[in-house]
C-alpha positions in Angstrom: -178.3 159.7 268.9 -175.8 157.0 268.9 -177.4 154.7 266.3 -178.4 155.8 262.9 -179.2 152.4 261.3 -182.1 150.5 262.6 -183.7 147.2 261.7 -186.8 148.4 259.9 -189.0 147.6 256.9 -187.3 148.7 253.7 -183.8 148.7 255.2 -181.3 147.5 252.6 -178.9 144.9 254.1 -175.7 143.3 252.9 -175.6 139.5 253.2 -172.3 138.6 254.9 -172.7 134.8 255.3 -174.4 132.0 253.5 -175.2 131.1 250.0 -175.9 134.6 248.8 -173.0 136.3 250.6 -171.9 139.5 249.0 -175.3 140.5 247.7 -177.8 143.1 248.9 -181.4 142.6 249.9 -184.2 144.4 251.6 -186.0 143.7 254.9 -189.7 143.0 254.3 -190.7 141.7 257.7 -189.3 141.3 261.2 -189.9 137.7 262.5 -188.4 138.2 266.0 -185.5 139.8 267.7 -183.0 137.6 265.9 -184.5 137.0 262.5 -185.8 139.0 259.6 -187.4 138.2 256.3 -185.4 139.6 253.4 -186.0 139.8 249.6 -183.6 140.8 246.9 -185.4 141.0 243.6 -182.7 143.2 241.9 -179.8 141.1 243.1 -181.1 137.6 242.7 -181.7 136.8 246.4 -184.9 134.9 246.9 -187.3 135.8 249.8 -186.1 134.0 252.9 -185.7 134.3 256.7 -182.2 135.2 257.7 -180.5 135.5 261.1 -179.4 139.0 262.1 -175.9 137.7 262.6 -175.7 136.8 258.9 -176.5 140.3 257.6 -175.2 143.8 258.0 -177.3 147.0 257.8 -176.6 149.6 255.2 -177.5 153.3 255.2 -180.1 152.8 252.5 -183.9 152.6 253.1 -186.6 152.2 250.6 -190.4 152.4 250.9 -191.8 149.0 251.9 -194.8 147.6 253.6 -195.0 144.6 255.9 -194.6 141.5 253.7 -194.5 143.4 250.5 -194.5 141.3 247.4 -191.5 141.0 245.1 -192.9 143.0 242.2 -193.7 146.2 244.0 -190.5 145.9 246.0 -188.4 145.6 242.8 -190.2 148.8 241.4 -189.4 150.7 244.6 -185.7 149.6 244.6 -185.4 150.6 240.9 -187.1 154.0 241.5 -184.7 154.7 244.4 -181.7 153.5 242.3 -180.5 151.5 245.3 -178.1 149.3 243.2 -176.4 152.4 241.7 -176.1 154.1 245.1 -174.7 150.8 246.6 -172.1 150.6 243.8 -170.9 154.1 244.6 -170.2 153.4 248.3 -166.6 152.8 249.5 -167.9 149.5 251.0 -168.9 148.1 247.7 -165.7 149.5 246.0 -163.6 147.7 248.6 -165.4 144.5 248.0 -165.0 144.8 244.3 -161.3 145.5 244.6 -160.9 142.5 247.0 -162.6 140.3 244.5 -160.4 141.6 241.7 -157.2 141.0 243.7 -158.3 137.4 244.3 -158.4 136.8 240.6 -154.9 138.0 239.9 -152.3 135.4 238.7 -148.6 135.5 239.7 -147.5 137.7 236.8 -150.3 140.2 237.5 -149.3 140.3 241.2 -145.7 140.9 240.1 -146.7 143.8 237.8 -148.7 145.3 240.6 -145.8 145.1 243.0 -143.4 146.8 240.5 -146.0 149.5 239.8 -146.3 150.2 243.6 -142.5 150.3 243.9 -142.3 152.9 241.0 -145.0 155.0 242.6 -143.4 154.9 246.0 -140.1 155.9 244.5 -141.6 159.0 242.9 -143.5 159.9 246.1 -140.3 159.5 248.1 -138.3 161.7 245.7 -140.9 164.5 245.8 -141.1 164.3 249.6 -137.3 164.6 249.9 -137.4 167.7 247.6 -140.0 169.4 249.8 -138.2 168.4 253.0 -134.9 169.8 251.6 -136.6 173.1 250.6 -138.2 173.4 254.0 -134.8 172.8 255.8 -133.2 175.4 253.5 -135.9 177.9 254.3 -135.6 177.2 258.0 -131.8 177.7 257.9 -132.2 181.2 256.5 
C-alpha cells in the first residue's frame, strides 16, 4: 500500500497552523472531506472543528469512538502514553531544537558557532589521518 496514515477516529494529529500550532490532538469525528473535529485533552487543545489543511497526520492511533467525550479520550491517550511516544519521535525533537535555537541570544549563537568549528576541525583531522593511511596502504 502507498498510504499508511489515514484520516480515522483516534488518529493523533499535529496542528501546523492556527492558535494551537505546535500541539497534538486526536480526531474524534469526521465532519466532511475537508474538516475534522479534534480534541486534545492532554495538550490543552479544546474540542474544535479544524480544516485538514491546518493539521498533519502522525503515525499514532488510539482507541476512540465517534464523538467521544474528553474524559474517556484523555484516559485512552494516557493509557497509550501518546505524549511520551510523541516526544521520542524525530519530528518532535526537531521542533524542540528549532524552538531552542530561536531563543538563543548573540553570545549563545557565537558559542555554538565556535563549538561547531572545533568539532569540524577534529573530524577533518581524523579524516585526513585515515585518508593518509589508506593512501599509504594503497601505495604498498
